[in-house]
N, C-alpha and C positions, 0 to 999 in steps of 0.2 A: 549557507545556513549557519551563520555565526550566532552563538548563544547571546552575544551582546552586540547591539548596533547603536553606536553613539552613546547617548545617556539614557537609552531606553532598554534596559535588560529584559530578556524574555522571562516570563514567569510560568509559562506552560506551553504546550504544543497545540492547543485547540485551534488556533488560527493559522497554523503552518500547514503546508501541503501534506497529505497523508503519505505521498510518495513523490520523489523527484529523481530524475535520472542524473547520476553523477558521471557515469561513463557508459556511453551507448555502444552496443554491439550491433551486428547485422541481423541478429536473431529476434526481430520484433515485427509484428503484423497488426493490421487493422481491417481485415477483410471478413470478419464474422460479427454477428450481432449478439446482444445480451439476451439470455433467457432468464427473465426476472430482473429485478433491480440489482445493480452492482455498484459498490462504493469503490472509488479509486483507491488503490493500495491493497485491495483484497486479493487473495489467491483464487484463481479461477481454473476451471477444467472444461474441456469440450464435451458436449453431449449431442446426440442425434435427436432432432425434433422434426417430424414431418418430412423426413428425407434430407434435411439440411443440418449442417453442423453449426451449433450455437455454443455459447459459453455461459456457465453458471458459477456461482460461488462454490468453492471447494468445501467438502464436508469430511468428516472423520474417516469415511470408507474409501476415499479417493487415493489414487496412486500419484507419486511424484513425476512419473514419466512424461505426462503431458501438462503438468502444472505450469501456470504462468502468473504474472502479476499484472493487474488491470490498471490502466490509465485512461483518461478521457482522450478521444481522438483529436479533438481540436479545442484549444483554449480560446473560445470566442469572447470578444470584448462584451461587457455587459451593456445592453442598450439603455438601461435606466440611468438617469443622472440625478435622481432625487436622494432623499435620506436613506433609502434602502438599496442603494447601488452596491453591487458586489465588487470586491477587490480581486486581484489575480489569484490569490490562494483560495478564496471562496469559490471561484469559478473552477479551479482545478479539482476541488473536493466535491463538486456537485455530483450527485448520484447519476450513474449511467442508467437510464431508464430501459425497461424491457423493450427490445426491438431496436435500440440504438446500437451503432457500431462501437466495438471495444478495441482500444489499442492495447495490445498485450505484449509483454516482454518475457522472453524465456531465459535470457542471460544478460549480464551487465553488472554495474555497480550502482547502488541506489541509496538514497537517504530515506529512511522510514520513520514515521511518527505514529503509525497505526500499530502501536506496540503495547503489549500488556504491561501496565504500570506497576503491577504487583510483583513482578519478577526482577531478578538481578541480571545484569548483562556485563560481559567482559570481552575485551578484544580476543580474537581467536576462537570464541565460542560459536558453536553451530546452533542455528535457530530454524524453526519451521512454522507452519500454519497451525494455529489452535482454533479449530472451527467454532468453539464456544468461548474463546478467550475474551477477557474484559478489554474494553477500549478506554483510552484516556478520556478524562472529563472534557466535554465540549466537542468530541468527535461525533461522527454519524451515529444515529440510533442503531441498536442491534448488537450483535456479538460477532466475534471473529477478529483475531489479531495475531501478530507475529510474536512468538514466544520461544524460550529456550527449548531445545530438543526434549528435555524431560517432561515438558508440559504440552508439547506439540502433537497433533494428530498426524500430520505429515511432516516428518523431520528431515533435517539435513538439506534444507533448501538454500540457505545462505550461511556464509561465515562472517562474523562481525569483524569489521576492520577498525571502527572507532565508535566510542560511546561518549555522547555529550549529555550530561545530566542537566535538566532544565527545571528550575523551581524546586519545591519541596514535596510534591505529590507523587514522586516516582516517575515523572515524565522524562523520556529520553528521546534523543535523535540518534538513530543507529545508522552508520554508514556500513553497508553490507555488500559482500561480493557473492555473486552467484557461484555455485559449485559445479555448474556445467557450462559448456560452451567456451567462448574465448574471454571470459571475464577476468 
């Protein structure tokens, strides 16, 4: 995820994946379904529903102990070939619909773009999930983003390893390391 590619510099993060895996660990699963719609890159937590465990987007009252980051289970090629065909990043960012399987990571190193653009980020800083945080322009509708601990509802989830500023609107690509597991 280089800020410049050839002669086409990035001007924002809207068309980039919300989350991509930089270093995978063994602590990831895709054996549970979504309760409600989940945007890839959001923080999720388990809940019981009709005797089964499902995952929903984390809110301000949740604990970090079972928090995970959501990704799509499979990046299926887009069957459309017309003017509205989806690119690989658009497929990765498609909402995980209620009842679909969720691929969730508990530890690892990630590139995040679902990051609150109003905030400042530095290497070594701790960040967490802000359940009502602002999203960068062009990202999925709704609220919820990764933000510095001072603004996060669930703090100390990741340590920032690298900050890449993109454009002039406060957009950033954060490379973050999980604070648990073998990250």
